[in-house]
N, C-alpha and C positions, 0 to 999 in steps of 0.2 A: 361078061361080068367083070372081066379084068379091066375093061374100059371104065366101068362104073366105079370100081375100086380105085383106079388111078385118079378119076375125077374127084372122088371123095377125099383121097389123100392130098390132092392139090389144094383143097379147101381146108381140110382138117389140119394139115401140117403147119401152114402159116398161122392158123387160129391157135394152135397149141403153142407155137413159138411166141405169138403176141401175148397169150395168156401167161406164159412163163416170164416174159419180160415185164409184164404188168405186175405179176406177183413179186418179182425181184425188186422192182421200183417201189412197190407198196411196202415191202419189208424195210428197204433203205429209208424211205420217207417216215415210216412208223418210228424207227430208231432215232432219226433226226428230230422228229417232233417230240419224242420222249425226252431226249437230251435237252432240247430247248425248253420244255416244260420244267424239267428239273432245275435248269439254270434260272428260269423265271421265278420259280418257287424260292430258290436260294436268295436271289436278288430281293424278292419281296420280304423274306425273313430279315435280311440285312437292313433293309430300309425301315422295317418296323422296329427293329432293335435300336437303330440310330434315332428314330423318332422318339422312342421311349426314353433313351438316354438324354436327348435334348429336352424333353418334357421334364424329366427329373432334375436336370441341371437348372432349368429355368425356375422350377419350384424351389430348389435349394437357394438359388440366387435371391429370389423374392423373400424367402424366409430369413436369409442372412441380412438383407437390407431392412427388413421389418424389425429385426431385433438389434439393430446397431446401437440404439440408446440403452437398451438393457445390458448389452455386452460392455459398453463403456462404463456403466455403473458397477458392473460386476468386479472389474479390477480394482475399483475404489473400495471395495469391501475388504481387501487384503492389505496388509502392511507390506510395502514393497521391500525386497531385500536391499539392505543398505539404509532403510528408513527406520531402523530400530530406535535411533535417537529421537525421531519425531514421535514415535509411540511413547517413549519415556517422557518427553516434554508434554505430550497430551495428558498423560497421567498426572504429572506434576501440576499442570494447569487446573486440575480439579480443585485444588486447595483454594486459590483466589476466587474461582468461579462459584464455589459453594460456601466460602467463609469458614473453611476448616484448615487445620494444619495437616497436610498430607505427607506421608513418608512412604518410601518404597523400600522394602526390606530385601527383596531378591528379584533378579531378572534372569530369565534363561531364554535363549533363542537358538533355533537350529541354524547351523552354519550353511548358508546357501551361496557363499561367494563364488564357488566353482561349479555350482549346480547349473544344469541347462535351464534355459528360459521356460517358465511354466511350471517348474518344480514347486511343490507346496510344502511348507514347513510350518512351524509354530513358534510363537513368542508368548511368554507369560511372565507375570509379575505378581508379587504379594504386596498389597497396598493396605495402608491403614490411614484413617482420617479421624481427627479428634476435634470435637466442637459440640455445639448444641445438638439436640435431637433433630431439629429441622435441618441443620447444616449437614450432619453426617448422612441423613437420608438423601439430601440433595446430592451429596458427593457420590452416593451409590447410584442414583438415577443417572447422573452425568457419566459415570463409568460405563453404564449400560448403553449410553447414547454416544459413545465415541464414534468418530467417522469410519470406523472399521467394524466388521462383523465380530463382535466380542462375546465371550462367555464369561459371566461372573458367577463364581460358585464359592463354596467354603466360607460363607458369610457368617461372621460372629459379631454380635453387638454387646458391648459391656458398658455398664454405667460406672463412671469414675467419679472421683472427688473433684470438686471445683478447685481451680487453682487459687492458692492463698493470695489475698489482695486483689483478686479480679473483680470483686463485687458480686460475683455469681452467687456466693453463699448468702449474701444479704437479700438477693432477689429470689432465691430459691431455685435458680436454674443450675442444673448439674451438667458436667461435661460428659459426653458420651464418646466412646471409641468404637469405630466399625472397622473390621478387618475382612478382607476378601482376596480371593485369587482371581485375577483377570487374565484371560488368554485370547489371542487372536491368531489368525492364519497369516503366515509369511508367504510371499509369492516371489520366486526368482524372476527378475525382469532383466532385459538386456541393459548394460551399463548406460547407454544413451537415454533410455526412457525413465531412468530413476528420477524421482522428484525429491 
């Protein structure tokens, strides 16, 4: 019986040893595969995040290019800092364009000389125009149609006496005066891009 036990041990011992080595290798390989899977999953997440970023970037670039015309018109709605004189000249030009006598009683503008580019301020003026009814109404419409985004408010219209010797009293036409407050937005722009 001893001989049968020895014979069994001769076969069982190497089998147990092979099984132990196989289990040891299985555990090592299982851990390596788990680590490789984790790295692959992380790499996949990184690639997906980068693809998403690239897609968003392409979408933003397309939107930026599609709105180029609109953005260029947008800055034209503002009076550029340093362009206050052109705003005043535009208001004064309302007189000859409408056939009225235009006067500007007050002007105020936010100081944007030292402001960073893109800072928004305001410019406003009190304007009055004197002339026929049609002329003062035309002056008001032209003020609302300035090349800037303007707000016209505090509008008052008064009927005045015709000027002596103007011939208006003979024709029955009276002089009218319209007064209003006009304001626009100022935009601080870099010194080289001021017009």
